[in-house]
BALOBA-1460 file (C-alpha; in Angstrom, 3 decimals):
// residues 302
<rec num="1" residu="m" x="5.203" y="-56.625" z="200.724"/>
<rec num="2" residu="n" x="4.147" y="-56.932" z="196.700"/>
<rec num="3" residu="l" x="2.981" y="-53.994" z="196.752"/>
<rec num="4" residu="v" x="6.110" y="-52.623" z="198.106"/>
<rec num="5" residu="v" x="7.974" y="-54.024" z="195.074"/>
<rec num="6" residu="a" x="5.721" y="-52.695" z="192.603"/>
<rec num="7" residu="g" x="6.227" y="-49.021" z="194.065"/>
<rec num="8" residu="i" x="9.440" y="-49.337" z="194.078"/>
<rec num="9" residu="l" x="9.933" y="-50.520" z="190.480"/>
<rec num="10" residu="g" x="7.492" y="-48.244" z="189.576"/>
<rec num="11" residu="g" x="9.737" y="-45.578" z="190.927"/>
<rec num="12" residu="i" x="12.706" y="-46.996" z="188.818"/>
<rec num="13" residu="g" x="10.899" y="-46.967" z="185.829"/>
<rec num="14" residu="i" x="10.234" y="-43.084" z="186.224"/>
<rec num="15" residu="v" x="13.091" y="-42.056" z="187.434"/>
<rec num="16" residu="w" x="14.513" y="-43.982" z="184.458"/>
<rec num="17" residu="l" x="12.222" y="-42.075" z="181.547"/>
<rec num="18" residu="g" x="12.473" y="-38.774" z="183.241"/>
<rec num="19" residu="y" x="16.240" y="-39.161" z="183.184"/>
<rec num="20" residu="v" x="16.078" y="-40.301" z="179.148"/>
<rec num="21" residu="f" x="13.834" y="-37.203" z="178.330"/>
<rec num="22" residu="v" x="14.469" y="-34.613" z="180.939"/>
<rec num="23" residu="g" x="17.311" y="-35.482" z="183.034"/>
<rec num="24" residu="y" x="19.655" y="-35.696" z="180.359"/>
<rec num="25" residu="p" x="18.923" y="-33.048" z="178.120"/>
<rec num="26" residu="l" x="19.144" y="-30.719" z="181.189"/>
<rec num="27" residu="l" x="22.599" y="-32.471" z="181.952"/>
<rec num="28" residu="l" x="23.940" y="-31.645" z="178.329"/>
<rec num="29" residu="a" x="23.077" y="-28.083" z="178.400"/>
<rec num="30" residu="a" x="24.752" y="-27.813" z="181.546"/>
<rec num="31" residu="v" x="28.088" y="-29.585" z="180.159"/>
<rec num="32" residu="a" x="27.501" y="-27.454" z="176.942"/>
<rec num="33" residu="r" x="27.667" y="-23.984" z="178.897"/>
<rec num="34" residu="l" x="30.852" y="-25.238" z="180.718"/>
<rec num="35" residu="r" x="32.753" y="-26.396" z="177.328"/>
<rec num="36" residu="r" x="31.321" y="-24.489" z="174.612"/>
<rec num="37" residu="i" x="33.370" y="-24.391" z="171.587"/>
<rec num="38" residu="s" x="33.505" y="-21.507" z="169.048"/>
<rec num="39" residu="p" x="34.239" y="-23.071" z="165.146"/>
<rec num="40" residu="v" x="35.596" y="-20.976" z="162.642"/>
<rec num="41" residu="l" x="33.465" y="-20.750" z="159.600"/>
<rec num="42" residu="r" x="34.628" y="-19.454" z="156.330"/>
<rec num="43" residu="e" x="31.935" y="-19.215" z="153.117"/>
<rec num="44" residu="d" x="35.347" y="-18.928" z="150.730"/>
<rec num="45" residu="f" x="36.549" y="-22.406" z="151.921"/>
<rec num="46" residu="f" x="36.105" y="-24.840" z="148.885"/>
<rec num="47" residu="p" x="37.951" y="-28.215" z="149.372"/>
<rec num="48" residu="t" x="37.530" y="-31.362" z="147.472"/>
<rec num="49" residu="v" x="34.637" y="-32.881" z="148.061"/>
<rec num="50" residu="s" x="34.069" y="-36.759" z="147.005"/>
<rec num="51" residu="v" x="30.459" y="-38.177" z="147.559"/>
<rec num="52" residu="l" x="30.168" y="-41.626" z="148.205"/>
<rec num="53" residu="i" x="27.092" y="-43.457" z="147.934"/>
<rec num="54" residu="s" x="26.327" y="-47.376" z="148.219"/>
<rec num="55" residu="a" x="23.520" y="-48.218" z="145.991"/>
<rec num="56" residu="r" x="21.644" y="-51.586" z="146.024"/>
<rec num="57" residu="n" x="18.531" y="-52.442" z="143.355"/>
<rec num="58" residu="e" x="17.872" y="-48.473" z="143.322"/>
<rec num="59" residu="e" x="16.885" y="-48.130" z="139.511"/>
<rec num="60" residu="k" x="13.766" y="-46.154" z="141.044"/>
<rec num="61" residu="d" x="16.171" y="-43.440" z="142.664"/>
<rec num="62" residu="i" x="19.837" y="-43.761" z="141.611"/>
<rec num="63" residu="e" x="19.011" y="-41.738" z="138.128"/>
<rec num="64" residu="w" x="17.708" y="-38.359" z="140.106"/>
<rec num="65" residu="k" x="19.713" y="-38.957" z="142.970"/>
<rec num="66" residu="v" x="23.064" y="-39.038" z="141.040"/>
<rec num="67" residu="r" x="22.046" y="-35.838" z="138.151"/>
<rec num="68" residu="e" x="20.790" y="-33.897" z="141.750"/>
<rec num="69" residu="t" x="24.211" y="-34.307" z="143.224"/>
<rec num="70" residu="r" x="26.262" y="-33.464" z="140.600"/>
<rec num="71" residu="a" x="24.209" y="-29.937" z="140.011"/>
<rec num="72" residu="w" x="24.724" y="-29.348" z="143.730"/>
<rec num="73" residu="d" x="26.110" y="-25.719" z="144.145"/>
<rec num="74" residu="y" x="29.701" y="-25.921" z="144.951"/>
<rec num="75" residu="p" x="32.840" y="-25.464" z="142.137"/>
<rec num="76" residu="p" x="32.490" y="-28.265" z="139.599"/>
<rec num="77" residu="e" x="36.093" y="-28.951" z="139.687"/>
<rec num="78" residu="r" x="36.073" y="-29.497" z="143.088"/>
<rec num="79" residu="l" x="33.429" y="-31.733" z="143.704"/>
<rec num="80" residu="e" x="33.359" y="-36.081" z="142.370"/>
<rec num="81" residu="v" x="30.680" y="-38.212" z="142.797"/>
<rec num="82" residu="w" x="31.412" y="-41.980" z="143.548"/>
<rec num="83" residu="v" x="28.670" y="-44.786" z="143.649"/>
<rec num="84" residu="a" x="29.228" y="-48.416" z="144.276"/>
<rec num="85" residu="s" x="26.762" y="-51.135" z="143.232"/>
<rec num="86" residu="d" x="26.361" y="-53.883" z="145.747"/>
<rec num="87" residu="a" x="26.020" y="-56.315" z="143.294"/>
<rec num="88" residu="s" x="22.904" y="-54.878" z="141.959"/>
<rec num="89" residu="d" x="20.474" y="-57.471" z="139.902"/>
<rec num="90" residu="d" x="17.885" y="-54.879" z="138.546"/>
<rec num="91" residu="r" x="18.612" y="-51.547" z="136.169"/>
<rec num="92" residu="t" x="20.658" y="-49.662" z="138.764"/>
<rec num="93" residu="d" x="23.870" y="-50.873" z="136.985"/>
<rec num="94" residu="e" x="22.591" y="-50.176" z="133.656"/>
<rec num="95" residu="i" x="21.572" y="-46.498" z="134.526"/>
<rec num="96" residu="l" x="25.064" y="-45.392" z="136.341"/>
<rec num="97" residu="r" x="27.014" y="-46.684" z="133.152"/>
<rec num="98" residu="s" x="24.852" y="-43.888" z="130.862"/>
<rec num="99" residu="v" x="25.836" y="-41.572" z="132.862"/>
<rec num="100" residu="k" x="28.845" y="-39.305" z="131.282"/>
<rec num="101" residu="d" x="30.658" y="-36.992" z="133.526"/>
<rec num="102" residu="p" x="34.407" y="-37.068" z="133.973"/>
<rec num="103" residu="r" x="33.520" y="-36.278" z="137.531"/>
<rec num="104" residu="f" x="31.281" y="-39.455" z="138.216"/>
<rec num="105" residu="h" x="32.852" y="-42.752" z="138.999"/>
<rec num="106" residu="f" x="31.281" y="-46.608" z="138.961"/>
<rec num="107" residu="v" x="32.310" y="-49.341" z="140.474"/>
<rec num="108" residu="r" x="30.619" y="-52.571" z="140.645"/>
<rec num="109" residu="m" x="30.812" y="-55.199" z="143.364"/>
<rec num="110" residu="e" x="30.808" y="-58.679" z="141.984"/>
<rec num="111" residu="r" x="29.304" y="-60.029" z="145.177"/>
<rec num="112" residu="r" x="26.810" y="-58.744" z="147.446"/>
<rec num="113" residu="g" x="28.941" y="-57.470" z="150.581"/>
<rec num="114" residu="g" x="26.842" y="-54.840" z="152.151"/>
<rec num="115" residu="k" x="26.549" y="-51.091" z="152.403"/>
<rec num="116" residu="n" x="30.147" y="-50.933" z="154.487"/>
<rec num="117" residu="r" x="32.116" y="-52.741" z="152.185"/>
<rec num="118" residu="a" x="31.212" y="-50.727" z="149.542"/>
<rec num="119" residu="l" x="31.885" y="-47.885" z="150.904"/>
<rec num="120" residu="n" x="35.429" y="-49.037" z="151.954"/>
<rec num="121" residu="r" x="36.027" y="-49.822" z="148.394"/>
<rec num="122" residu="l" x="35.123" y="-45.986" z="147.579"/>
<rec num="123" residu="a" x="36.888" y="-45.044" z="150.140"/>
<rec num="124" residu="q" x="40.070" y="-46.405" z="148.994"/>
<rec num="125" residu="l" x="39.413" y="-44.675" z="145.427"/>
<rec num="126" residu="a" x="38.341" y="-41.226" z="146.099"/>
<rec num="127" residu="q" x="40.416" y="-38.317" z="145.980"/>
<rec num="128" residu="g" x="38.402" y="-35.496" z="147.590"/>
<rec num="129" residu="d" x="40.084" y="-33.803" z="151.317"/>
<rec num="130" residu="l" x="36.456" y="-34.456" z="152.329"/>
<rec num="131" residu="l" x="34.060" y="-37.197" z="152.206"/>
<rec num="132" residu="f" x="30.575" y="-36.849" z="152.113"/>
<rec num="133" residu="f" x="28.140" y="-39.946" z="152.595"/>
<rec num="134" residu="s" x="24.711" y="-39.921" z="151.371"/>
<rec num="135" residu="d" x="22.165" y="-42.318" z="150.735"/>
<rec num="136" residu="a" x="20.494" y="-43.525" z="146.909"/>
<rec num="137" residu="n" x="17.029" y="-42.345" z="148.013"/>
<rec num="138" residu="a" x="18.245" y="-38.880" z="150.085"/>
<rec num="139" residu="h" x="16.790" y="-35.568" z="148.573"/>
<rec num="140" residu="i" x="19.748" y="-33.131" z="149.470"/>
<rec num="141" residu="h" x="19.356" y="-29.351" z="148.820"/>
<rec num="142" residu="a" x="21.711" y="-27.688" z="146.333"/>
<rec num="143" residu="g" x="23.042" y="-25.316" z="149.381"/>
<rec num="144" residu="c" x="23.780" y="-28.436" z="151.707"/>
<rec num="145" residu="l" x="27.255" y="-29.255" z="150.618"/>
<rec num="146" residu="r" x="28.630" y="-25.062" z="151.231"/>
<rec num="147" residu="r" x="26.847" y="-25.253" z="154.396"/>
<rec num="148" residu="i" x="28.658" y="-28.312" z="156.087"/>
<rec num="149" residu="v" x="31.714" y="-27.625" z="154.125"/>
<rec num="150" residu="r" x="32.594" y="-24.020" z="155.528"/>
<rec num="151" residu="h" x="32.904" y="-25.758" z="159.106"/>
<rec num="152" residu="f" x="36.288" y="-27.725" z="157.574"/>
<rec num="153" residu="a" x="37.764" y="-24.505" z="157.602"/>
<rec num="154" residu="d" x="38.881" y="-25.051" z="161.360"/>
<rec num="155" residu="q" x="40.963" y="-27.788" z="161.844"/>
<rec num="156" residu="r" x="39.748" y="-28.839" z="164.969"/>
<rec num="157" residu="v" x="36.468" y="-30.146" z="163.295"/>
<rec num="158" residu="g" x="36.377" y="-33.631" z="162.250"/>
<rec num="159" residu="c" x="33.143" y="-34.366" z="161.214"/>
<rec num="160" residu="v" x="29.442" y="-32.197" z="160.204"/>
<rec num="161" residu="t" x="26.268" y="-34.049" z="159.574"/>
<rec num="162" residu="g" x="22.700" y="-32.422" z="158.775"/>
<rec num="163" residu="d" x="19.075" y="-33.610" z="159.510"/>
<rec num="164" residu="s" x="16.589" y="-35.969" z="158.075"/>
<rec num="165" residu="n" x="13.330" y="-34.402" z="157.120"/>
<rec num="166" residu="t" x="11.456" y="-37.797" z="156.942"/>
<rec num="167" residu="r" x="8.037" y="-38.265" z="155.104"/>
<rec num="168" residu="v" x="5.682" y="-40.535" z="156.874"/>
<rec num="169" residu="e" x="2.322" y="-42.371" z="154.809"/>
<rec num="170" residu="e" x="0.454" y="-42.614" z="157.808"/>
<rec num="171" residu="a" x="-0.742" y="-39.827" z="160.340"/>
<rec num="172" residu="g" x="-0.053" y="-41.836" z="163.404"/>
<rec num="173" residu="m" x="3.065" y="-42.628" z="162.397"/>
<rec num="174" residu="g" x="3.890" y="-39.203" z="161.086"/>
<rec num="175" residu="a" x="3.298" y="-38.020" z="164.624"/>
<rec num="176" residu="g" x="5.415" y="-40.461" z="166.633"/>
<rec num="177" residu="a" x="8.084" y="-39.576" z="164.396"/>
<rec num="178" residu="a" x="7.711" y="-36.190" z="164.699"/>
<rec num="179" residu="v" x="8.153" y="-36.476" z="168.505"/>
<rec num="180" residu="y" x="11.181" y="-38.926" z="168.109"/>
<rec num="181" residu="w" x="12.767" y="-36.479" z="165.403"/>
<rec num="182" residu="g" x="11.981" y="-33.478" z="167.963"/>
<rec num="183" residu="h" x="14.275" y="-35.084" z="170.882"/>
<rec num="184" residu="e" x="17.096" y="-36.183" z="168.649"/>
<rec num="185" residu="i" x="17.350" y="-32.689" z="166.997"/>
<rec num="186" residu="l" x="17.153" y="-31.094" z="170.837"/>
<rec num="187" residu="i" x="20.080" y="-33.802" z="171.817"/>
<rec num="188" residu="r" x="22.141" y="-33.103" z="168.753"/>
<rec num="189" residu="r" x="21.774" y="-29.481" z="169.003"/>
<rec num="190" residu="l" x="23.069" y="-29.554" z="172.733"/>
<rec num="191" residu="e" x="26.034" y="-32.050" z="171.988"/>
<rec num="192" residu="n" x="26.529" y="-29.416" z="168.701"/>
<rec num="193" residu="q" x="27.308" y="-26.681" z="171.610"/>
<rec num="194" residu="f" x="30.990" y="-28.334" z="172.863"/>
<rec num="195" residu="g" x="31.735" y="-30.346" z="169.555"/>
<rec num="196" residu="s" x="30.622" y="-33.618" z="170.875"/>
<rec num="197" residu="v" x="27.543" y="-34.846" z="168.190"/>
<rec num="198" residu="l" x="27.549" y="-38.554" z="169.207"/>
<rec num="199" residu="v" x="26.305" y="-40.080" z="166.090"/>
<rec num="200" residu="c" x="25.653" y="-39.043" z="162.539"/>
<rec num="201" residu="d" x="22.663" y="-39.168" z="160.258"/>
<rec num="202" residu="g" x="23.563" y="-41.580" z="157.602"/>
<rec num="203" residu="a" x="21.740" y="-39.796" z="154.821"/>
<rec num="204" residu="i" x="24.150" y="-36.297" z="155.313"/>
<rec num="205" residu="f" x="27.334" y="-36.311" z="156.947"/>
<rec num="206" residu="c" x="30.616" y="-35.544" z="156.379"/>
<rec num="207" residu="i" x="34.323" y="-36.112" z="157.626"/>
<rec num="208" residu="r" x="38.070" y="-35.535" z="156.784"/>
<rec num="209" residu="r" x="39.170" y="-38.232" z="154.489"/>
<rec num="210" residu="s" x="42.377" y="-38.505" z="156.613"/>
<rec num="211" residu="l" x="40.101" y="-39.476" z="159.353"/>
<rec num="212" residu="y" x="38.318" y="-42.061" z="157.486"/>
<rec num="213" residu="t" x="39.067" y="-45.961" z="159.326"/>
<rec num="214" residu="p" x="37.744" y="-49.088" z="157.004"/>
<rec num="215" residu="c" x="34.115" y="-49.775" z="158.509"/>
<rec num="216" residu="i" x="33.131" y="-52.637" z="160.273"/>
<rec num="217" residu="p" x="30.370" y="-55.099" z="157.880"/>
<rec num="218" residu="e" x="28.278" y="-55.364" z="160.591"/>
<rec num="219" residu="l" x="28.101" y="-51.712" z="162.323"/>
<rec num="220" residu="a" x="26.673" y="-48.518" z="160.988"/>
<rec num="221" residu="n" x="29.043" y="-46.494" z="159.517"/>
<rec num="222" residu="d" x="27.032" y="-43.200" z="160.955"/>
<rec num="223" residu="l" x="27.874" y="-44.341" z="164.230"/>
<rec num="224" residu="e" x="31.155" y="-46.583" z="163.212"/>
<rec num="225" residu="l" x="33.054" y="-43.357" z="161.820"/>
<rec num="226" residu="p" x="31.405" y="-40.415" z="164.431"/>
<rec num="227" residu="l" x="33.038" y="-42.549" z="167.770"/>
<rec num="228" residu="h" x="36.820" y="-42.754" z="166.137"/>
<rec num="229" residu="i" x="36.651" y="-39.284" z="165.385"/>
<rec num="230" residu="g" x="35.826" y="-38.296" z="168.659"/>
<rec num="231" residu="r" x="38.078" y="-40.451" z="170.283"/>
<rec num="232" residu="a" x="40.791" y="-39.147" z="167.967"/>
<rec num="233" residu="g" x="40.201" y="-35.962" z="169.891"/>
<rec num="234" residu="y" x="38.822" y="-33.867" z="166.839"/>
<rec num="235" residu="w" x="34.916" y="-32.241" z="167.118"/>
<rec num="236" residu="l" x="31.974" y="-33.438" z="165.320"/>
<rec num="237" residu="l" x="29.289" y="-30.875" z="164.746"/>
<rec num="238" residu="h" x="26.051" y="-30.425" z="163.615"/>
<rec num="239" residu="e" x="24.481" y="-28.058" z="160.441"/>
<rec num="240" residu="p" x="20.662" y="-27.391" z="161.157"/>
<rec num="241" residu="g" x="20.654" y="-25.827" z="157.595"/>
<rec num="242" residu="a" x="21.272" y="-29.297" z="156.024"/>
<rec num="243" residu="q" x="18.343" y="-30.585" z="155.174"/>
<rec num="244" residu="v" x="17.858" y="-34.222" z="154.054"/>
<rec num="245" residu="q" x="14.656" y="-35.749" z="152.612"/>
<rec num="246" residu="e" x="13.897" y="-39.220" z="152.926"/>
<rec num="247" residu="k" x="10.854" y="-41.175" z="152.689"/>
<rec num="248" residu="e" x="10.319" y="-43.182" z="156.088"/>
<rec num="249" residu="t" x="8.366" y="-46.328" z="156.708"/>
<rec num="250" residu="a" x="4.977" y="-46.833" z="155.355"/>
<rec num="251" residu="s" x="3.897" y="-49.680" z="158.063"/>
<rec num="252" residu="p" x="4.345" y="-49.866" z="161.363"/>
<rec num="253" residu="l" x="5.680" y="-53.327" z="161.133"/>
<rec num="254" residu="e" x="8.168" y="-52.015" z="158.527"/>
<rec num="255" residu="e" x="9.195" y="-49.266" z="160.763"/>
<rec num="256" residu="l" x="9.371" y="-51.641" z="163.913"/>
<rec num="257" residu="a" x="11.614" y="-53.862" z="161.928"/>
<rec num="258" residu="r" x="13.476" y="-51.100" z="161.016"/>
<rec num="259" residu="r" x="13.828" y="-50.004" z="164.810"/>
<rec num="260" residu="r" x="14.894" y="-53.497" z="165.720"/>
<rec num="261" residu="r" x="18.064" y="-53.254" z="163.003"/>
<rec num="262" residu="i" x="19.069" y="-49.978" z="164.003"/>
<rec num="263" residu="c" x="19.344" y="-50.828" z="168.016"/>
<rec num="264" residu="a" x="20.819" y="-54.441" z="167.349"/>
<rec num="265" residu="q" x="23.692" y="-52.722" z="164.984"/>
<rec num="266" residu="g" x="23.667" y="-50.169" z="167.862"/>
<rec num="267" residu="a" x="24.195" y="-52.552" z="170.708"/>
<rec num="268" residu="l" x="26.699" y="-55.016" z="168.732"/>
<rec num="269" residu="g" x="28.641" y="-51.197" z="167.587"/>
<rec num="270" residu="m" x="28.639" y="-50.480" z="171.557"/>
<rec num="271" residu="w" x="30.476" y="-53.948" z="172.239"/>
<rec num="272" residu="k" x="33.035" y="-53.991" z="169.564"/>
<rec num="273" residu="l" x="33.741" y="-50.325" z="170.367"/>
<rec num="274" residu="r" x="33.836" y="-50.192" z="173.663"/>
<rec num="275" residu="r" x="37.366" y="-48.464" z="173.717"/>
<rec num="276" residu="t" x="36.470" y="-46.047" z="171.774"/>
<rec num="277" residu="l" x="34.119" y="-44.656" z="174.221"/>
<rec num="278" residu="r" x="35.916" y="-42.857" z="177.335"/>
<rec num="279" residu="g" x="34.682" y="-39.838" z="179.558"/>
<rec num="280" residu="v" x="31.892" y="-37.666" z="178.088"/>
<rec num="281" residu="r" x="31.580" y="-39.591" z="175.347"/>
<rec num="282" residu="a" x="30.775" y="-42.626" z="177.047"/>
<rec num="283" residu="w" x="28.145" y="-40.751" z="179.447"/>
<rec num="284" residu="q" x="26.744" y="-39.621" z="175.958"/>
<rec num="285" residu="f" x="26.667" y="-42.834" z="174.512"/>
<rec num="286" residu="f" x="25.088" y="-44.381" z="177.734"/>
<rec num="287" residu="s" x="21.973" y="-42.043" z="178.101"/>
<rec num="288" residu="h" x="21.691" y="-41.239" z="174.321"/>
<rec num="289" residu="k" x="21.658" y="-44.685" z="173.213"/>
<rec num="290" residu="f" x="21.745" y="-47.523" z="175.518"/>
<rec num="291" residu="l" x="18.986" y="-46.564" z="178.199"/>
<rec num="292" residu="r" x="16.881" y="-45.349" z="174.945"/>
<rec num="293" residu="w" x="17.141" y="-49.058" z="173.444"/>
<rec num="294" residu="l" x="16.298" y="-50.636" z="176.619"/>
<rec num="295" residu="l" x="12.747" y="-48.068" z="176.807"/>
<rec num="296" residu="a" x="10.762" y="-51.186" z="176.913"/>
<rec num="297" residu="v" x="11.877" y="-51.797" z="180.566"/>
<rec num="298" residu="p" x="10.834" y="-48.812" z="182.283"/>
<rec num="299" residu="l" x="7.767" y="-48.589" z="180.201"/>
<rec num="300" residu="s" x="6.613" y="-52.179" z="181.616"/>
<rec num="301" residu="l" x="7.357" y="-51.074" z="184.904"/>
<rec num="302" residu="v" x="5.064" y="-47.998" z="186.056"/>
């Protein structure tokens, strides 16, 4: 009897793993064939853009980040940069106050409130037609903004995200990260074909300012905002030509802690935002995120 139960549980584990890594991508490809979209692109489309960055003790990176952002290949009069210091207690504020550029704006948060509270404040002040979200330690190529913005010439597009190209310190972690990101990019490109990218890359994504809703402090903005925008009926796209370079975690323990934090935020977000999940996007969330967060279960069964 025990062997029978073990066999059944092992079979469930195999089916679970097979669905997550093979079945779901195949079903996504089928949906993409049935619901394929054709967005309009315009290379000469230049709406005003506000870049929003929340920084907490980023003295090592914030100077080059602001300099790099101000130098993006985009009409200067159409670009503004907003940085909020989340009660930093290093030299971050000093560095930001030294920036002399009418397009640059610095906001000091006197009490530490977290990334989303800082972004909510910046979104209230920003004047751009589009809001571009990035991280203080993320390198973005000068031409990425143009590649992303051209999609918004189509009024059906509400959000566009790029890709992370992370640098991993240890070879073993690098191989694991490559497998993970390879699968993630495959899923994202299939979702893109029918305008339903589920979540964004927090270091490089852009939305219409009119679609911004104040973010819940405990959740990830790159999860919450896309869910609201998808619920409103707008297309969410992936631009593979927009790459961001971030330094990945340097140790397995640090990476494990980061993954646990992401999963915890995602599970909390799934509960708090459950009313935004309907139809195909509810299925995407269940298959793309929920079942992957619980992969320890099928791995323990096989």
